N, C-alpha and C positions, 0 to 999 in steps of 0.2 A: 211110410211118409202118412202122414194124416192128409185128406181132403178133406178141404173148407166150402169151398166154393166150383160149383163148375160151371165154368163161362162157354156159355152157349148164341151163337150170331146166329140172324133167322132172317132168312127172306123171303118168308111164307110159302115156301115151295115142299115139296114133298120129301124132295132130302134133308131140307131143313127141319120136319117133322120129324123124320126118323133118328135123327140124331138126338132132336129135344126127349125123345121116349129113351133113347140110350141111356142120355143125362140123367134122366130121371131115375132108369133102375139103377146107375150106379151111386145116384146120392142118396135113396133108400138104403142101398145097401152097407155107404159109407157114412150113414147120417148127416150127410152135408148139402149146400144149398145150393139152388141154380139160381143162374141170374141170366135171364134171354132179353138179348139187345137187338133191335134193329136199328140201323143205321139209316139216316134219310139220305136219297140218291142226289149227288151231286147237279144242279142244274146248269148245264154248259150253255145251253143252245138258246140263240136268239129269240126274244119274245114279239111277235108279231101283233101288232092291230086286231086281226081277225080273232084271237081267243077271248073265247066270251069272259074269262076270269083275269085281272091281273094279275101278276106275277106272286106280289105276297097273298093273295087271297089263294090261288093254286097252292102254294108252298102249305099253306097252313091246312088246305082239304088233304092236301098227301100225310102231313104230320097224323091227322086229327084221324084219318083213316086208317093207318097203320097201328096207332094209338088204339082202337077197336079193335082191330087184328089180335092185337097182344093183349088185350083182356078179353075176347074169344077164348083165347089158348088157353089163359091163366086159368078161368073159372072151370076149364075143361081138365082139370088136373088134380091128382087125390093128392100129390104133396103140393106144400108152399113155393112157388115162384116168384122171384120176384122179376118182373120186366120194365125193360128201359127201353125208350125212342129217342133217338139222338142228332144232334146235329149232321151235316153232311163232313167227312172226314178228307179231304181231299189227300190221295197217297201220292206219294213220289217214286216214278217211275225207277225199278232199282238197275234198269238198262233204259241208256237211252238209243234213239237212232238215229243219226246222221242220214247225209243224204246217201241215195240207193238203197238205202237198207240194212248197212252195216251196222251192227253194233258196236258201243263203244264201251 
């Protein structure tokens, strides 16, 4: 089976960095591309008046910071990497919890 693209999600942790390095080794060997993706967090908490930034500006700052981190990672690599930062992807739980903690 021929590998064309290796998808590497990142949360900028040391574990994600190790996964990226492994993906680069495989991509180099198989002449594949690397796609590095960071998904922005889903902000579900209530926004209080005491926050210094309004919610839209806070979300923009989070995205800007993540894009800068991705760019820093990309320029440090010896192989071409495509990096993307996308908005939150709400996940549907595969198990729903009912009253008293019983799974359904």
